[in-house]
A tleap script that builds the chain and sets N, CA, C and O, in Angstrom:
source leaprc.protein.ff14SB
mol = sequence {
  NMET LYS ASP LYS THR HIE PRO GLN TYR PHE
  PRO GLU CYS LYS VAL HIE PHE ARG GLY GLN
  VAL VAL MET THR VAL GLY ALA THR VAL PRO
  GLU MET SER VAL GLU VAL TRP SER GLY SER
  HIE PRO PHE PHE THR GLY GLN LYS THR PHE
  VAL ASP THR ALA GLY ARG VAL GLU ARG PHE
  GLN ARG LYS PHE ALA GLY GLY TYR PHE GLY
  LYS ASP LYS LYS ALA ALA CLYS
}
set mol.1.N position { 111.724 150.548 62.445 }
set mol.1.CA position { 110.804 149.426 62.522 }
set mol.1.C position { 109.396 149.942 62.814 }
set mol.1.O position { 109.214 150.913 63.548 }
set mol.2.N position { 108.423 149.286 62.235 }
set mol.2.CA position { 107.038 149.635 62.510 }
set mol.2.C position { 106.624 149.079 63.864 }
set mol.2.O position { 107.097 148.023 64.284 }
set mol.3.N position { 105.749 149.790 64.534 }
set mol.3.CA position { 105.229 149.313 65.811 }
set mol.3.C position { 104.284 148.139 65.588 }
set mol.3.O position { 103.556 148.100 64.596 }
set mol.4.N position { 104.297 147.191 66.506 }
set mol.4.CA position { 103.395 146.039 66.550 }
set mol.4.C position { 103.570 145.092 65.352 }
set mol.4.O position { 102.693 144.272 65.083 }
set mol.5.N position { 104.687 145.200 64.638 }
set mol.5.CA position { 104.940 144.307 63.516 }
set mol.5.C position { 105.964 143.243 63.884 }
set mol.5.O position { 105.834 142.083 63.492 }
set mol.6.N position { 106.972 143.637 64.630 }
set mol.6.CA position { 108.065 142.746 64.986 }
set mol.6.C position { 107.886 142.221 66.402 }
set mol.6.O position { 107.308 142.910 67.243 }
set mol.7.N position { 108.375 141.006 66.686 }
set mol.7.CA position { 108.289 140.482 68.047 }
set mol.7.C position { 109.233 141.249 68.973 }
set mol.7.O position { 110.154 141.930 68.521 }
set mol.8.N position { 108.986 141.127 70.269 }
set mol.8.CA position { 109.845 141.786 71.239 }
set mol.8.C position { 111.235 141.149 71.196 }
set mol.8.O position { 111.357 139.927 71.117 }
set mol.9.N position { 112.269 141.967 71.247 }
set mol.9.CA position { 113.643 141.491 71.160 }
set mol.9.C position { 114.313 141.615 72.521 }
set mol.9.O position { 114.256 142.668 73.156 }
set mol.10.N position { 114.948 140.532 72.967 }
set mol.10.CA position { 115.673 140.507 74.228 }
set mol.10.C position { 117.167 140.423 73.918 }
set mol.10.O position { 117.643 139.356 73.532 }
set mol.11.N position { 117.919 141.507 74.073 }
set mol.11.CA position { 119.340 141.478 73.729 }
set mol.11.C position { 120.183 140.649 74.699 }
set mol.11.O position { 121.305 140.272 74.360 }
set mol.12.N position { 119.676 140.358 75.885 }
set mol.12.CA position { 120.414 139.587 76.894 }
set mol.12.C position { 119.701 138.273 77.201 }
set mol.12.O position { 119.457 137.968 78.368 }
set mol.13.N position { 119.366 137.497 76.189 }
set mol.13.CA position { 118.717 136.199 76.380 }
set mol.13.C position { 119.732 135.226 76.968 }
set mol.13.O position { 120.818 135.059 76.412 }
set mol.14.N position { 119.397 134.584 78.079 }
set mol.14.CA position { 120.293 133.645 78.743 }
set mol.14.C position { 120.046 132.235 78.202 }
set mol.14.O position { 118.907 131.770 78.167 }
set mol.15.N position { 121.109 131.565 77.785 }
set mol.15.CA position { 121.030 130.206 77.256 }
set mol.15.C position { 121.472 129.261 78.358 }
set mol.15.O position { 122.590 129.362 78.863 }
set mol.16.N position { 120.574 128.325 78.735 }
set mol.16.CA position { 120.843 127.372 79.810 }
set mol.16.C position { 121.168 126.006 79.232 }
set mol.16.O position { 120.522 125.549 78.289 }
set mol.17.N position { 122.185 125.353 79.811 }
set mol.17.CA position { 122.535 123.981 79.466 }
set mol.17.C position { 122.725 123.241 80.779 }
set mol.17.O position { 123.634 123.551 81.550 }
set mol.18.N position { 121.853 122.250 81.032 }
set mol.18.CA position { 121.882 121.457 82.275 }
set mol.18.C position { 121.868 122.338 83.516 }
set mol.18.O position { 122.606 122.096 84.471 }
set mol.19.N position { 121.025 123.356 83.493 }
set mol.19.CA position { 120.830 124.208 84.652 }
set mol.19.C position { 121.825 125.335 84.810 }
set mol.19.O position { 121.698 126.126 85.745 }
set mol.20.N position { 122.803 125.440 83.941 }
set mol.20.CA position { 123.802 126.504 84.046 }
set mol.20.C position { 123.691 127.437 82.848 }
set mol.20.O position { 123.393 127.005 81.734 }
set mol.21.N position { 123.931 128.708 83.087 }
set mol.21.CA position { 123.930 129.684 81.999 }
set mol.21.C position { 125.269 129.556 81.279 }
set mol.21.O position { 126.324 129.746 81.884 }
set mol.22.N position { 125.226 129.235 79.992 }
set mol.22.CA position { 126.460 129.036 79.240 }
set mol.22.C position { 126.802 130.222 78.350 }
set mol.22.O position { 127.967 130.401 77.992 }
set mol.23.N position { 125.821 131.031 77.986 }
set mol.23.CA position { 126.089 132.203 77.157 }
set mol.23.C position { 124.863 133.101 77.144 }
set mol.23.O position { 123.781 132.701 77.572 }
set mol.24.N position { 125.040 134.298 76.655 }
set mol.24.CA position { 123.917 135.207 76.435 }
set mol.24.C position { 123.941 135.609 74.969 }
set mol.24.O position { 124.995 135.866 74.388 }
set mol.25.N position { 122.761 135.653 74.396 }
set mol.25.CA position { 122.601 136.002 72.993 }
set mol.25.C position { 121.384 136.904 72.852 }
set mol.25.O position { 120.626 137.077 73.807 }
set mol.26.N position { 121.196 137.467 71.697 }
set mol.26.CA position { 119.995 138.230 71.408 }
set mol.26.C position { 118.950 137.309 70.802 }
set mol.26.O position { 119.260 136.549 69.885 }
set mol.27.N position { 117.718 137.360 71.298 }
set mol.27.CA position { 116.667 136.473 70.802 }
set mol.27.C position { 115.299 137.088 71.084 }
set mol.27.O position { 115.190 138.165 71.671 }
set mol.28.N position { 114.267 136.381 70.654 }
set mol.28.CA position { 112.902 136.850 70.880 }
set mol.28.C position { 112.287 136.249 72.139 }
set mol.28.O position { 111.107 136.473 72.409 }
set mol.29.N position { 113.056 135.495 72.909 }
set mol.29.CA position { 112.615 134.944 74.191 }
set mol.29.C position { 113.628 135.371 75.253 }
set mol.29.O position { 114.807 135.536 74.942 }
set mol.30.N position { 113.186 135.553 76.514 }
set mol.30.CA position { 114.131 136.003 77.542 }
set mol.30.C position { 115.119 134.924 77.985 }
set mol.30.O position { 116.244 135.247 78.366 }
set mol.31.N position { 114.719 133.641 77.943 }
set mol.31.CA position { 115.584 132.528 78.330 }
set mol.31.C position { 115.312 131.342 77.430 }
set mol.31.O position { 114.183 131.146 76.981 }
set mol.32.N position { 116.351 130.541 77.160 }
set mol.32.CA position { 116.142 129.313 76.399 }
set mol.32.C position { 117.031 128.217 76.970 }
set mol.32.O position { 118.098 128.480 77.525 }
set mol.33.N position { 116.565 126.994 76.820 }
set mol.33.CA position { 117.291 125.831 77.295 }
set mol.33.C position { 117.689 124.991 76.088 }
set mol.33.O position { 116.875 124.763 75.193 }
set mol.34.N position { 118.952 124.525 76.061 }
set mol.34.CA position { 119.446 123.730 74.944 }
set mol.34.C position { 119.950 122.387 75.455 }
set mol.34.O position { 120.381 122.268 76.602 }
set mol.35.N position { 119.888 121.369 74.582 }
set mol.35.CA position { 120.375 120.044 74.937 }
set mol.35.C position { 121.826 119.849 74.525 }
set mol.35.O position { 122.553 119.086 75.161 }
set mol.36.N position { 122.252 120.525 73.475 }
set mol.36.CA position { 123.621 120.414 72.981 }
set mol.36.C position { 124.120 121.807 72.640 }
set mol.36.O position { 123.393 122.611 72.057 }
set mol.37.N position { 125.351 122.084 73.003 }
set mol.37.CA position { 125.991 123.334 72.592 }
set mol.37.C position { 127.454 123.032 72.326 }
set mol.37.O position { 127.915 121.931 72.630 }
set mol.38.N position { 128.184 123.963 71.776 }
set mol.38.CA position { 129.548 123.695 71.331 }
set mol.38.C position { 130.468 123.262 72.468 }
set mol.38.O position { 131.449 122.560 72.220 }
set mol.39.N position { 130.185 123.655 73.693 }
set mol.39.CA position { 131.008 123.249 74.830 }
set mol.39.C position { 130.784 121.818 75.259 }
set mol.39.O position { 131.576 121.283 76.036 }
set mol.40.N position { 129.716 121.171 74.772 }
set mol.40.CA position { 129.445 119.787 75.158 }
set mol.40.C position { 129.458 118.835 73.969 }
set mol.40.O position { 129.406 117.619 74.152 }
set mol.41.N position { 129.528 119.371 72.758 }
set mol.41.CA position { 129.460 118.524 71.571 }
set mol.41.C position { 130.821 117.890 71.289 }
set mol.41.O position { 131.840 118.580 71.315 }
set mol.42.N position { 130.850 116.569 71.018 }
set mol.42.CA position { 132.121 115.868 70.790 }
set mol.42.C position { 132.943 116.437 69.636 }
set mol.42.O position { 134.171 116.355 69.676 }
set mol.43.N position { 132.329 116.998 68.637 }
set mol.43.CA position { 133.068 117.569 67.513 }
set mol.43.C position { 133.975 118.703 67.981 }
set mol.43.O position { 135.112 118.816 67.523 }
set mol.44.N position { 133.487 119.532 68.877 }
set mol.44.CA position { 134.248 120.677 69.341 }
set mol.44.C position { 135.156 120.343 70.518 }
set mol.44.O position { 136.225 120.939 70.651 }
set mol.45.N position { 134.755 119.394 71.382 }
set mol.45.CA position { 135.545 119.076 72.574 }
set mol.45.C position { 136.589 118.005 72.314 }
set mol.45.O position { 137.585 117.937 73.035 }
set mol.46.N position { 136.391 117.160 71.300 }
set mol.46.CA position { 137.324 116.079 71.029 }
set mol.46.C position { 137.089 114.856 71.887 }
set mol.46.O position { 137.822 113.875 71.766 }
set mol.47.N position { 136.091 114.884 72.749 }
set mol.47.CA position { 135.770 113.753 73.616 }
set mol.47.C position { 134.651 112.946 72.996 }
set mol.47.O position { 133.717 113.495 72.410 }
set mol.48.N position { 134.760 111.619 73.134 }
set mol.48.CA position { 133.703 110.754 72.633 }
set mol.48.C position { 132.726 110.476 73.772 }
set mol.48.O position { 133.130 110.213 74.905 }
set mol.49.N position { 131.436 110.540 73.452 }
set mol.49.CA position { 130.411 110.225 74.436 }
set mol.49.C position { 129.470 109.197 73.841 }
set mol.49.O position { 129.286 109.132 72.626 }
set mol.50.N position { 128.882 108.401 74.704 }
set mol.50.CA position { 127.947 107.366 74.280 }
set mol.50.C position { 126.549 107.824 74.668 }
set mol.50.O position { 126.261 108.009 75.851 }
set mol.51.N position { 125.691 108.006 73.695 }
set mol.51.CA position { 124.324 108.441 73.943 }
set mol.51.C position { 123.386 107.369 73.414 }
set mol.51.O position { 123.387 107.060 72.222 }
set mol.52.N position { 122.593 106.808 74.301 }
set mol.52.CA position { 121.616 105.795 73.910 }
set mol.52.C position { 120.233 106.419 74.031 }
set mol.52.O position { 119.733 106.617 75.139 }
set mol.53.N position { 119.622 106.724 72.916 }
set mol.53.CA position { 118.323 107.367 72.901 }
set mol.53.C position { 117.234 106.318 72.790 }
set mol.53.O position { 117.135 105.610 71.788 }
set mol.54.N position { 116.430 106.226 73.814 }
set mol.54.CA position { 115.240 105.359 73.840 }
set mol.54.C position { 115.572 103.896 73.562 }
set mol.54.O position { 114.796 103.206 72.901 }
set mol.55.N position { 116.716 103.409 74.058 }
set mol.55.CA position { 117.051 101.995 73.952 }
set mol.55.C position { 117.376 101.521 72.553 }
set mol.55.O position { 117.191 100.341 72.256 }
set mol.56.N position { 117.847 102.384 71.691 }
set mol.56.CA position { 118.131 101.994 70.313 }
set mol.56.C position { 119.245 100.964 70.225 }
set mol.56.O position { 119.200 100.067 69.384 }
set mol.57.N position { 120.246 101.092 71.092 }
set mol.57.CA position { 121.360 100.145 71.048 }
set mol.57.C position { 120.883 98.748 71.433 }
set mol.57.O position { 121.228 97.768 70.773 }
set mol.58.N position { 120.093 98.657 72.493 }
set mol.58.CA position { 119.586 97.351 72.915 }
set mol.58.C position { 118.691 96.733 71.849 }
set mol.58.O position { 118.763 95.529 71.601 }
set mol.59.N position { 117.852 97.545 71.220 }
set mol.59.CA position { 116.970 97.043 70.169 }
set mol.59.C position { 117.790 96.533 68.981 }
set mol.59.O position { 117.451 95.505 68.396 }
set mol.60.N position { 118.854 97.233 68.624 }
set mol.60.CA position { 119.732 96.794 67.538 }
set mol.60.C position { 120.416 95.490 67.913 }
set mol.60.O position { 120.496 94.575 67.092 }
set mol.61.N position { 120.909 95.392 69.138 }
set mol.61.CA position { 121.599 94.177 69.564 }
set mol.61.C position { 120.650 92.978 69.592 }
set mol.61.O position { 121.051 91.873 69.225 }
set mol.62.N position { 119.413 93.172 70.014 }
set mol.62.CA position { 118.436 92.073 70.010 }
set mol.62.C position { 118.120 91.638 68.584 }
set mol.62.O position { 118.001 90.445 68.306 }
set mol.63.N position { 117.987 92.595 67.692 }
set mol.63.CA position { 117.612 92.290 66.318 }
set mol.63.C position { 118.694 91.486 65.606 }
set mol.63.O position { 118.383 90.548 64.873 }
set mol.64.N position { 119.950 91.838 65.810 }
set mol.64.CA position { 121.031 91.209 65.083 }
set mol.64.C position { 121.805 90.186 65.910 }
set mol.64.O position { 122.895 89.781 65.507 }
set mol.65.N position { 121.280 89.763 67.041 }
set mol.65.CA position { 121.929 88.736 67.854 }
set mol.65.C position { 121.569 87.351 67.312 }
set mol.65.O position { 120.579 87.204 66.596 }
set mol.66.N position { 122.354 86.357 67.643 }
set mol.66.CA position { 122.015 84.980 67.303 }
set mol.66.C position { 122.336 84.590 65.877 }
set mol.66.O position { 121.567 83.840 65.276 }
set mol.67.N position { 123.424 85.056 65.309 }
set mol.67.CA position { 123.841 84.609 63.996 }
set mol.67.C position { 123.002 85.128 62.851 }
set mol.67.O position { 122.830 84.434 61.848 }
set mol.68.N position { 122.484 86.314 62.976 }
set mol.68.CA position { 121.652 86.906 61.925 }
set mol.68.C position { 122.411 87.003 60.605 }
set mol.68.O position { 121.853 86.727 59.543 }
set mol.69.N position { 123.675 87.391 60.672 }
set mol.69.CA position { 124.450 87.585 59.443 }
set mol.69.C position { 124.944 86.259 58.870 }
set mol.69.O position { 125.371 86.220 57.716 }
set mol.70.N position { 124.901 85.190 59.629 }
set mol.70.CA position { 125.350 83.892 59.145 }
set mol.70.C position { 124.276 83.131 58.390 }
set mol.70.O position { 124.574 82.125 57.745 }
set mol.71.N position { 123.047 83.584 58.455 }
set mol.71.CA position { 121.937 82.878 57.790 }
set mol.71.C position { 122.009 83.059 56.284 }
set mol.71.O position { 122.437 84.102 55.789 }
set mol.72.N position { 121.578 82.013 55.553 }
set mol.72.CA position { 121.508 82.104 54.100 }
set mol.72.C position { 120.117 82.648 53.753 }
set mol.72.O position { 119.108 81.988 54.002 }
set mol.73.N position { 120.071 83.829 53.190 }
set mol.73.CA position { 118.798 84.493 52.923 }
set mol.73.C position { 118.030 83.828 51.786 }
set mol.73.O position { 116.801 83.895 51.768 }
set mol.74.N position { 118.709 83.193 50.842 }
set mol.74.CA position { 118.029 82.522 49.733 }
set mol.74.C position { 117.323 81.259 50.219 }
set mol.74.O position { 116.256 80.915 49.710 }
set mol.75.N position { 117.898 80.576 51.183 }
set mol.75.CA position { 117.302 79.355 51.706 }
set mol.75.C position { 116.072 79.679 52.550 }
set mol.75.O position { 115.181 78.840 52.679 }
set mol.76.N position { 116.009 80.867 53.122 }
set mol.76.CA position { 114.890 81.241 53.976 }
set mol.76.C position { 113.629 81.536 53.168 }
set mol.76.O position { 112.529 81.520 53.720 }
set mol.77.N position { 113.770 81.802 51.883 }
set mol.77.CA position { 112.598 82.182 51.073 }
set mol.77.C position { 111.839 81.001 50.590 }
set mol.77.O position { 110.832 81.154 49.900 }
savepdb mol mol.pdb
quit
């Protein structure tokens, strides 16, 4: 490798998930924090989790509450 061309490589980069070190990998940063990893993802664990990001569920429920699907859309025009 040429000098000053490649970024510094850290072979023991610690990956943090919710404050705990879950694995070490090689990377260009000494530490990194992740929000999802295979030990917490429902696809790999088989557990279902409910994640409401920024009130999306409540906004959906407000939008479609009150017989929204029962309305005749042609009569509304």
